[in-house]
C-alpha positions in Angstrom: -42.3 -6.3 20.5 -39.8 -3.5 19.9 -38.0 -4.3 23.1 -37.8 -8.0 22.2 -36.4 -7.1 18.8 -33.8 -4.7 20.3 -32.8 -7.3 22.8 -32.3 -9.9 20.1 -30.2 -7.5 18.1 -28.0 -6.8 21.0 -27.5 -10.5 21.6 -26.5 -11.0 17.9 -24.1 -8.1 18.1 -22.6 -9.3 21.4 -21.7 -12.6 19.7 -19.3 -10.8 17.4 -16.1 -9.2 18.5 -16.9 -10.1 22.1 -13.6 -9.0 23.5 -11.5 -5.9 22.6 -8.4 -6.5 20.5 -5.2 -6.0 22.5 -1.8 -4.7 21.7 -0.3 -8.1 22.4 -2.6 -9.6 19.7 -1.4 -7.1 17.2 2.2 -7.9 18.0 1.5 -11.6 17.3 -0.6 -10.9 14.2 1.9 -12.4 11.7 1.6 -15.8 13.4 -2.1 -15.7 14.3 -3.7 -18.0 11.6 -7.2 -17.6 13.1 -7.4 -13.9 12.4 -6.1 -11.2 10.1 -5.3 -8.4 12.5 -2.9 -6.2 10.7 -2.6 -4.5 7.4 0.0 -6.6 5.6 -0.9 -9.8 7.5 1.4 -8.7 10.3 3.4 -5.7 11.5 6.2 -6.9 9.2 4.0 -6.5 6.1 5.3 -9.9 4.8 1.8 -11.0 3.7 2.8 -14.6 4.4 0.7 -17.3 6.1 1.9 -20.6 7.6 -1.5 -22.2 6.7 -1.2 -25.0 4.1 -4.6 -26.6 3.8 -4.8 -24.8 0.5 -1.7 -26.1 -1.3 -0.4 -27.1 -4.7 -2.5 -30.3 -4.6 -5.8 -29.0 -3.2 -5.9 -25.7 -5.0 -7.8 -27.3 -7.9 -10.7 -27.7 -5.5 -10.8 -24.1 -4.4 -14.3 -22.7 -4.9 -16.2 -19.6 -3.8 -17.9 -19.8 -0.4 -19.8 -16.5 -0.7 -19.8 -13.1 -2.4 -20.8 -9.8 -0.8 -21.7 -6.8 -2.9 -20.0 -3.6 -1.7 -22.6 -1.5 -3.6 -19.8 0.5 -5.2 -18.5 1.0 -8.7 -15.0 2.4 -7.8 -11.7 0.7 -7.5 -11.6 -1.7 -4.5 -8.1 -1.7 -3.1 -9.0 -2.4 0.5 -7.4 -5.2 2.5 -10.0 -7.1 4.7 -9.3 -7.6 8.4 -10.7 -10.7 10.2 -11.2 -10.9 14.0 -13.2 -13.5 15.9 -15.3 -14.5 12.9 -16.0 -11.0 11.6 -14.6 -9.5 8.4 -14.0 -5.7 8.4 -13.7 -4.1 5.0 -13.8 -0.6 3.7 -14.7 1.3 0.5 -14.4 5.0 -0.1 -18.0 5.4 1.1 -18.5 2.8 3.8 -17.1 0.6 6.5 -18.7 -2.8 6.8 -18.7 -5.8 9.2 -19.6 -9.2 7.7 -20.0 -12.7 9.2 -16.9 -14.5 7.9 -18.6 -17.9 7.5 -21.9 -16.8 6.0 -21.2 -13.5 4.2 -24.1 -11.9 6.0 -23.8 -8.2 6.8 -23.6 -7.4 10.5 -23.4 -3.6 10.2 -22.6 -1.0 7.6 -21.6 2.6 8.4 -21.6 5.0 5.5 -19.0 7.7 5.0 -20.3 11.1 3.9 -18.0 13.7 2.4 -18.4 16.8 0.3 -19.0 16.3 -3.4 -16.0 18.5 -4.4 -13.7 16.1 -2.6 -13.3 13.9 -5.8 -11.7 16.8 -7.6 -8.6 16.8 -5.5 -8.0 13.0 -5.5 -5.0 12.1 -7.7 -5.4 8.5 -8.7 -8.7 6.9 -7.8 -11.7 7.2 -5.5 -10.5 4.5 -3.1 -9.7 3.4 0.5 -7.1 0.8 1.3 -8.4 -0.5 4.6 -8.8 -0.2 8.4 -7.0 -0.9 11.6 -8.4 -2.7 14.7 -7.6 -2.0 18.3 -9.3 -2.0 21.7 -12.8 -2.7 20.4 -12.5 0.0 17.7 -12.2 0.1 13.9 -10.1 3.0 12.6 -10.2 4.3 9.1 -9.5 7.5 7.0 -11.7 9.3 4.6 -11.2 11.0 1.3 -11.9 14.4 2.8 -8.9 13.9 5.2 -10.7 12.8 8.4 -9.7 10.0 10.8 -12.6 8.1 12.3 -13.0 5.5 15.1 -16.0 3.2 15.0 -17.3 0.7 17.6 -16.3 -2.7 16.3 -19.5 -4.3 17.5 -22.0 -1.8 16.2 -20.3 0.5 13.7 -21.3 3.5 15.7 -18.9 6.5 15.3 -16.9 7.1 18.4 -14.7 10.0 17.4 -13.6 11.9 14.3 -10.7 14.2 13.7 -9.9 16.4 10.7 -6.3 15.9 9.6 -6.1 18.5 6.8 -8.2 20.7 4.6 -9.2 19.4 1.2 -9.2 22.9 -0.2 -5.4 22.8 0.0 -5.3 19.6 -2.0 -5.1 17.0 0.8 -6.9 13.7 0.9 -6.6 10.4 2.7 -6.8 6.8 1.3 -4.3 5.1 3.8 -5.1 2.3 6.1 -4.1 3.4 9.7 -1.4 1.6 11.7 -1.8 1.1 15.4 1.7 0.8 17.0 2.4 0.8 20.7 -1.2 2.0 21.2 -1.0 5.0 18.9 -3.1 5.3 15.7 -0.8 6.5 13.0 -2.0 7.8 9.6 -0.5 9.3 6.5 -1.7 11.8 3.9 -2.1 12.1 0.1 -1.8 15.2 -2.1 1.8 15.7 -3.3 0.5 16.4 -6.8 -1.3 19.5 -5.5 1.6 21.3 -4.0 1.0 20.2 -0.4 3.5 19.5 2.4 3.3 15.9 3.6 3.1 14.6 7.1 2.5 11.6 9.4 0.1 11.9 12.4 -0.1 10.1 15.7 -3.6 10.0 17.4 -4.8 8.8 20.8 -6.8 5.6 20.2 -9.3 6.3 23.0 -10.1 10.0 22.4 -8.8 10.9 19.0 -6.5 13.6 20.4 -3.6 14.4 18.1 -0.4 13.3 19.9 2.2 14.4 17.3 2.8 15.4 13.7 6.0 14.7 11.8 6.3 16.6 8.5 8.0 14.8 5.6 9.3 18.2 4.4 11.5 20.0 7.0 11.5 23.7 7.6 14.7 25.6 6.9 15.8 25.5 10.6 15.2 21.7 10.9 17.5 18.9 10.0 17.3 18.4 6.2 15.9 21.9 5.7 19.0 22.9 3.8 18.1 20.5 1.0 15.3 22.8 -0.2 16.0 26.2 -1.8 14.1 29.3 -0.6 10.4 28.6 0.1 10.2 25.5 -2.1 9.8 23.3 1.0 6.3 24.8 1.5 5.1 23.1 -1.7 7.4 20.1 -1.4 5.0 17.2 -1.6 6.2 14.1 0.2 2.9 12.2 0.6 2.6 9.3 3.0 -0.3 7.3 1.6 0.7 3.7 2.2 0.7 2.1 5.7 4.1 1.6 7.4 5.6 -1.4 9.1 6.5 -1.8 12.8 9.1 -3.6 14.8 7.8 -4.0 18.4 11.2 -5.2 19.7 13.0 -2.0 18.3 9.8 0.0 19.0 10.3 1.6 15.5 7.8 2.4 12.8 9.1 2.4 9.2 7.1 4.7 6.9 7.7 5.4 3.2 7.7 9.0 1.8 6.4 10.0 -1.6 7.6 12.1 -4.5 8.6 15.8 -4.3 6.6 18.5 -5.8 6.5 19.6 -8.6 7.9 16.9 -10.9 9.9 19.6 -12.6 13.0 19.2 -10.4 14.6 22.4 -11.7 12.1 24.3 -9.6 13.5 22.7 -6.4 17.3 22.3 -6.5 18.8 20.1 -3.8 18.2 16.6 -2.4 14.7 17.5 -1.2 14.6 15.5 2.0 12.6 13.5 3.1 11.0 12.8 -0.2 11.6 9.4 -1.8 12.8 8.1 1.5 12.0 5.8 4.4 11.7 7.3 7.9 12.3 5.2 11.1 10.0 6.7 13.7 9.3 6.5 17.4 5.6 5.6 17.5 4.9 7.5 20.8 6.5 10.8 19.7 6.9 10.7 15.9 10.6 11.5 16.4 12.8 10.5 13.4 15.4 8.0 14.5 17.1 7.7 11.0 16.2 8.0 7.4 17.4 6.7 4.0 16.7 8.5 0.8 16.4 6.3 -2.3 16.1 9.0 -5.0 17.4 12.5 -4.2 15.9 15.4 -6.2 13.9 13.0 -8.2 12.1 14.2 -11.4 10.3 11.0 -12.3 7.7 10.5 -9.6 9.6 7.7 -8.0 7.8 8.0 -4.7 8.9 5.6 -2.0 5.6 5.2 -0.2 5.2 1.4 -0.9 5.5 -1.2 1.8 8.7 -1.5 3.8 8.8 -5.2 4.5 10.6 -6.5 7.6 12.4 -9.8 7.9 15.3 -11.5 9.7 17.8 -12.8 7.1 21.3 -14.0 6.9 23.4 -11.4 5.2 27.0 -12.5 4.5 26.5 -15.3 7.1 25.3 -13.0 9.8 21.7 -12.9 11.1 20.4 -9.4 10.3 17.2 -7.5 10.9 16.4 -6.1 7.5 14.0 -3.9 5.7 13.2 -4.6 2.1 11.7 -2.3 -0.5 11.0 -2.9 -4.2 11.3 0.7 -5.0 9.4 2.5 -7.7 12.8 3.7 -9.1 13.5 0.1 -10.3 16.0 -1.0 -7.6 15.3 -3.6 -4.9 16.8 -2.4 -1.6 17.8 -4.2 1.5 18.6 -2.1 4.6 19.7 -2.9 8.1 16.6 -1.7 9.9 18.4 -1.0 13.2 20.4 1.9 11.6 19.4 2.4 7.9 22.7 1.0 6.5 22.5 -0.1 2.9 23.1 -3.8 2.4 22.0 -4.4 -1.2 20.4 -2.5 -4.0 20.0 -4.1 -7.4 17.6 -3.5 -10.4 14.6 -5.9 -10.5 13.2 -4.4 -13.7 14.7 -2.4 -16.7 16.3 0.8 -15.5 18.0 3.4 -17.6 18.0 6.6 -15.4 20.8 5.2 -13.3 23.5 2.5 -13.7 23.4 1.4 -10.1 23.5 2.5 -6.5 26.8 3.6 -4.8 27.1 1.2 -1.9 29.2 3.6 0.1 27.0 6.7 -0.2 23.7 5.0 -1.0 23.1 7.5 -3.8 22.1 6.5 -7.4 24.8 6.7 -10.1 22.7 8.6 -12.6 22.9 8.5 -16.4 22.5 11.2 -19.0 18.8 10.3 -19.0 18.5 12.0 -15.6 20.7 14.9 -16.6 18.8 15.5 -19.8 15.5 15.4 -18.0 16.6 18.0 -15.5 17.9 20.2 -18.4 14.4 20.2 -20.0 15.0 17.7 -22.8 12.4 15.0 -23.7 13.6 11.6 -22.6 12.4 8.0 -22.5 12.9 6.7 -19.0 12.7 3.3 -17.5 10.8 2.7 -15.3 7.9 5.1 -16.2 6.3 7.4 -13.7 4.2 4.4 -12.5 7.5 2.8 -11.4 9.0 -0.7 -11.5 6.3 -1.5 -9.1 3.4 0.8 -8.1 1.5 0.8 -4.8 0.4 -2.9 -5.1 2.0 -4.7 -2.1 4.4 -7.6 -2.5 4.7 -10.6 -0.3 7.8 -12.2 1.3 8.1 -15.9 2.1 10.6 -16.6 4.8 10.6 -20.3 3.8 11.7 -19.6 0.2 13.5 -16.3 1.0 11.8 -14.8 -2.1 9.8 -11.7 -2.5 6.7 -12.0 -4.8 5.9 -8.8 -6.6 3.7 -7.5 -9.4 6.2 -5.5 -11.5 5.7 -3.2 -14.5 7.6 -3.6 -17.8 7.2 -0.4 -19.7 8.9 3.0 -19.9 7.7 6.6 -20.0 8.2 9.8 -21.9 9.2 12.7 -19.7 9.4 16.4 -20.6 9.3 19.2 -18.1 7.2 22.3 -18.6 6.8 25.6 -16.7 4.7 25.4 -13.6 2.8 27.9 -11.4 1.3 27.0 -8.1 -2.5 27.5 -7.6 -4.1 26.1 -4.5 -6.3 23.0 -5.2 -4.9 22.4 -8.7 -2.3 20.0 -10.0 1.3 21.2 -9.5 3.4 19.0 -11.7 5.5 20.8 -14.3 5.4 17.8 -16.7 3.9 17.3 -20.1 1.1 14.8 -19.6 0.0 14.5 -23.3 2.4 11.7 -24.3 3.3 9.6 -21.3 4.0 6.0 -22.3 6.7 3.9 -24.0 4.9 0.6 -24.1 7.4 -1.4 -26.1 6.6 -5.0 -27.3 5.6 -7.9 -25.1 3.9 -8.1 -21.7 3.4 -4.9 -19.7 3.9 -6.6 -16.4 5.2 -9.7 -14.6 4.6 -11.4 -11.3 8.2 -12.1 -10.2 9.8 -14.2 -7.5 12.7 -12.0 -6.6 15.9 -12.7 -4.6 16.1 -9.7 -2.3 19.9 -9.6 -2.2 20.4 -9.7 -6.0 17.2 -8.4 -7.5 17.2 -11.4 -9.9 14.0 -13.3 -10.5 13.8 -17.0 -9.9 10.8 -17.0 -12.2 8.3 -14.6 -13.7 4.8 -14.9 -14.9 4.1 -12.4 -17.7 0.8 -10.5 -18.2 -0.1 -8.6 -21.3 -2.0 -6.2 -19.1 -0.1 -5.4 -15.9 -1.4 -6.7 -12.5 -2.2 -4.0 -9.9 -3.3 -6.4 -7.1 -1.5 -7.2 -3.9 0.2 -10.6 -3.4 -0.2 -13.3 -0.8 2.2 -16.1 -0.1 1.5 -19.3 2.0 3.3 -22.3 3.4 1.2 -24.3 1.0 3.5 -23.3 -1.8 0.9 -21.0 -3.4 1.1 -17.4 -4.4 -2.2 -15.5 -4.8 -2.8 -12.3 -6.8 -5.3 -10.9 -9.2 -5.6 -9.4 -12.7 -7.2 -6.2 -14.0 -9.4 -8.4 -16.2 -11.0 -10.0 -13.2 -9.2 -13.3 -12.6 -8.2 -14.2 -9.1 -5.1 -16.3 -9.6 -2.9 -18.8 -7.8 0.7 -19.7 -8.8 3.3 -22.3 -7.7 5.7 -20.5 -5.4 8.6 -22.5 -6.6 8.1 -22.5 -10.4 5.6 -19.7 -11.2 3.2 -22.2 -12.9 -0.4 -21.0 -12.8 -2.3 -23.5 -10.7 -5.8 -22.0 -10.6 -8.0 -19.0 -11.5 -11.5 -17.7 -11.0 -13.3 -14.9 -12.8 -14.7 -12.4 -10.2 -16.6 -10.2 -12.6 -14.6 -7.0 -12.3 -10.9 -6.0 -12.3 -8.9 -7.0 -9.2 -6.9 -4.3 -7.4 -7.4 -5.6 -3.9 -5.1 -7.3 -1.4 -5.7 -11.1 -0.7 -5.7 -12.4 2.8 -6.1 -15.9 4.4 -7.1 -17.3 7.8 -8.5 -20.5 9.3 -11.8 -20.8 11.1 -13.3 -24.0 12.5 -10.6 -26.0 10.8 -11.2 -24.5 7.3 -8.7 -22.2 5.5 -10.3 -19.3 3.8 -8.9 -16.8 1.2 -10.6 -13.4 0.6 -10.1 -10.7 -2.0 -11.9 -7.5 -3.0 -12.8 -7.1 -6.7 -13.6 -3.8 -8.4 -11.9 -2.0 -11.2 -10.9 1.7 -11.5 -7.4 2.6 -10.2 -4.4 4.4 -11.5 -3.8 2.3 -14.6 -7.3 2.6 -15.8 -7.3 6.3 -15.3 -4.1 7.1 -17.1 -3.1 4.2 -19.4 -5.7 4.5 -22.1 -5.5 0.7 -22.4 -8.5 -0.1 -24.7 -8.3 -3.8 -23.9 -10.0 -2.9 -20.5 -13.0 -1.2 -22.1 -15.2 -4.2 -21.6 -14.2 -4.8 -17.9 -17.2 -3.8 -15.9 -17.0 -1.8 -12.6 -18.7 -3.2 -9.5 -17.2 -3.8 -6.1 -17.5 -7.1 -4.2 -15.8 -9.2 -1.6 -15.1 -12.8 -2.5 -14.3 -15.6 0.0 -13.0 -19.0 -1.1 -12.3 -22.4 0.5 -11.4 -25.9 -0.6 -14.4 -28.1 -1.4 -14.2 -31.4 0.3 
C-alpha cells in the first residue's frame, strides 16, 4: 500500500511543472499571459498585462475563486509567481506551491532560522518573493542565506550563506535570474554594514561574483568616502533589479548611506542612493547614476528601476524610470545613464530641482541646516515620496501608476557610535512625522517626463501595496485596511473593492488559464508603516497572512 501511495504522489507531482523553465521563457515573461515568470511581471518590471477579460465593464463581477492561508501573522509582501498551473509564493518562514485553479497545496517547505535573527531586521519580518529557473525555485532567508528548491517537490537542492547576521545583515529580496545567473541583494544599512550584490551559479550555488555598493579607497568612487567611513557605509540592495536582455545589462538600485548623520561621512558617498548598470555574468559596473549624493534623509534608491521604450523629444529611446524616494521622478537613457528628465511627483522642500547638466540636486537651506545639526521639517519624510511598494507602467497610456506618500518628517541629527549588531543611525527617532492635514497618500497616474499626475486617488491612510496595470483599463492595488481595489486607468475612479481580512502590502499579479483571467494578491498586515507610524486607526486591523485569487463570475 505504501508503494502504491508513493507512486500516486509521484504522478501528482509530475503533473505540475513538468518541464524546466528556460532562459528564453524568462526573456519573454512580460508578454507571457499564461504564466507569471518574473518578479515585476517581466524583466522590465512594468507590472503590466495585455489581458483584458477583466476590464472596466466586467470588473463589477470580479469575485474570489479561492483563498489559501499562509499560516503567518507577519506582513505579506511577496509577489506570487505562476508557472504551468502552479503558484509559487513565499513568506518569511515558508516556500509554498499551490494549484492555481483549486487553491490546494502541492508542497510547503519551511524556512528555519535562529530566533535572534529578528533583532537585526530593520523594517518587518518579511520576504518579497522567489525566482524560477531550470526546474528550481530560488529564494532568500532572513538569516542571509540563498536557497534553491526543486520546483516539483520543494526539496532543498543547495543553500549558500551570503553574510553573517551578527554583523547586521539580513535578506528579504526576491532573487533575479539574468543570463542564467541568480542575483541577490542584501539588507542591513541601518546596522553599519557594507552593502553588496551577489551572483550565484544556478545549478550548484557556487558564488560567481560579488559587487560591493561601497567601494574601497583604491577603487573607482572610493575617494567619495573619508577615512574608514566606507567600511560602515550602508548601501543596501534589498529590492530586485530589472534586466535588459538585448543590452545584457542588469539595473539595480542602491540604498541609503550609513549613518543618517551625514556629517560623519563627508563626500558624495558612492554608490549609495544610486542605480548601477551591471554585467550579469561578472557583476562589473558598466555605469552608475547617483540620485542623492551625501544624503542625510534616508532617501535610498533601492526601489524598482522600470524599463520601457519611449519617444523622448521625438526619438525612440530605451529608458529607465524611477519614482525616487527623494520625491523626484527620473527618466534615464538606460544605454549610458544620461539624465533625460527629473521632476517632483510629490511635495519636495529639500531641493528646488535637479541640474540637468550635472544630474545633481539643487539643494535648499533645509538640506544645509540638516547637515549643520539643526532640526528641520523635510518633505518627503524618511519614508520617501514613495517607499518600497512597486509602481506599474502602462505602455498604452504611457503613465506610471504609483502609491505615493503625502507627509513630511522631522529630522535632527545626534551623535552616533558604531556597535556591531545595533542600529547605526545618528538621528533622533523620538519625533519623526509631520502629518499635516488631508490624506497621507495617493495612488497617482504620473507622466514620467513631467512628474505631473493625470489623476490621483487619495487615501487617508497611505497605501503600501504594489500596483498592477492591465490592457483592460484597470489598475489594481490594496489598502492597509484590507481592501483589494481596482481603479479606472484613465480617470482614477474606483471601480471595485473587496475586503481581504487583513492589511494588504502585497504585489498583485494576473494571468490566464484555460481561457479565464485570474488576479492574485497576498494579504497580511505588519510592514514599515505599522511599525513606525503610530497610526491608531490601524489598531483594529488584524494580522493574518493569506493568498487570494479572483476571477470574473460568468
